C-alpha positions in Angstrom: 184.9 -110.1 37.3 182.1 -109.9 34.9 181.2 -106.2 36.6 184.8 -105.0 35.7 184.1 -106.0 32.3 180.8 -105.0 31.8 181.0 -101.6 33.5 184.9 -100.7 32.8 184.7 -102.2 29.4 188.1 -104.1 29.6 189.1 -107.6 30.3 190.6 -108.9 33.5 193.6 -110.3 31.2 194.2 -110.2 27.2 196.7 -112.9 25.7 198.7 -112.0 22.8 201.3 -114.6 21.3 201.7 -116.3 24.5 202.1 -112.9 26.9 199.4 -112.5 29.2 198.7 -108.5 30.2 196.6 -107.8 33.3 194.4 -105.1 34.0 195.8 -103.2 36.4 194.7 -104.8 39.9 194.7 -102.5 43.1 193.6 -102.9 46.9 189.9 -102.1 46.4 188.1 -105.6 46.7 185.9 -106.5 43.6 182.8 -105.5 45.9 184.4 -102.1 45.8 185.5 -102.2 49.5 188.8 -100.8 50.3 190.6 -101.4 54.0 192.5 -98.6 55.3 195.3 -101.3 56.0 197.9 -100.8 53.2 198.8 -104.9 53.7 195.1 -105.7 53.3 195.3 -103.8 50.3 198.6 -105.4 48.6 197.2 -109.0 49.7 194.0 -107.7 47.9 195.6 -106.7 44.9 197.7 -109.9 44.5 194.9 -111.8 45.1 193.2 -110.6 42.4 196.4 -110.9 40.1 196.5 -114.5 41.0 192.9 -115.7 40.5 193.2 -114.3 36.8 196.6 -116.0 36.3 194.5 -119.2 37.8 191.7 -118.8 35.4 194.6 -119.2 32.4 195.9 -122.2 34.1 199.0 -119.7 35.0 200.9 -119.0 38.7 203.5 -116.9 39.8 206.0 -118.7 37.8 204.6 -117.4 34.4 205.0 -113.8 35.8 207.6 -112.1 33.5 207.2 -108.2 34.9 205.7 -106.1 37.0 205.1 -102.9 37.7 203.6 -101.5 41.1 202.1 -98.4 41.7 202.0 -96.9 45.3 200.8 -93.8 47.0 203.0 -93.8 50.1 205.5 -96.2 48.8 208.2 -95.6 51.7 205.3 -95.9 54.5 204.2 -99.8 53.1 207.4 -100.7 50.9 208.5 -103.7 53.5 205.2 -105.0 53.4 205.3 -105.3 50.2 208.4 -106.6 49.5 207.3 -109.2 52.5 204.2 -110.2 50.4 205.8 -110.1 47.2 208.3 -113.0 48.8 205.4 -114.9 50.1 203.6 -114.8 46.6 206.2 -114.9 43.9 208.4 -117.7 42.8 211.4 -118.5 41.0 212.2 -117.4 38.3 211.4 -113.5 39.6 209.9 -111.4 37.3 211.2 -108.0 36.6 209.8 -105.2 39.2 209.1 -102.0 39.2 208.1 -99.7 42.2 206.5 -96.2 41.5 205.2 -93.5 43.3 202.1 -92.5 42.1 199.6 -89.4 43.6 196.6 -91.3 43.5 194.0 -94.0 41.8 190.5 -93.8 40.3 189.2 -95.7 43.5 189.4 -93.5 46.5 191.9 -94.5 49.5 193.8 -97.0 47.4 197.6 -97.2 48.1 198.3 -99.8 45.3 197.9 -101.0 41.8 199.6 -103.8 40.3 200.5 -104.0 36.4 201.3 -107.3 35.5 202.8 -109.2 32.4 202.7 -113.0 32.4 203.9 -115.4 29.5 202.8 -118.9 28.9 
């Protein structure tokens, strides 16, 4: 994720007092490719989140809060919930889903804002 750090001038995650705040990760791959498939984008976003967590020696059980932002929320909410259930573990985090008009990256339909606690 060096490219993100250098070009966007932001860290994939930042820790303060045991809380880890992740950069918003969306459905675009780190290679810049965005699948037209919502499920693939959701998986891509989760993969990026879990990659950062793993680097910090954490996993889904450390996640305390997630805000998911969606273009076309009702179109892929059930898909999101299915992937969420596969990825998240107890104790489950708080979760808020918000419909948005769009993102900085074209054709993206989902972005995840995650807070974890060590």
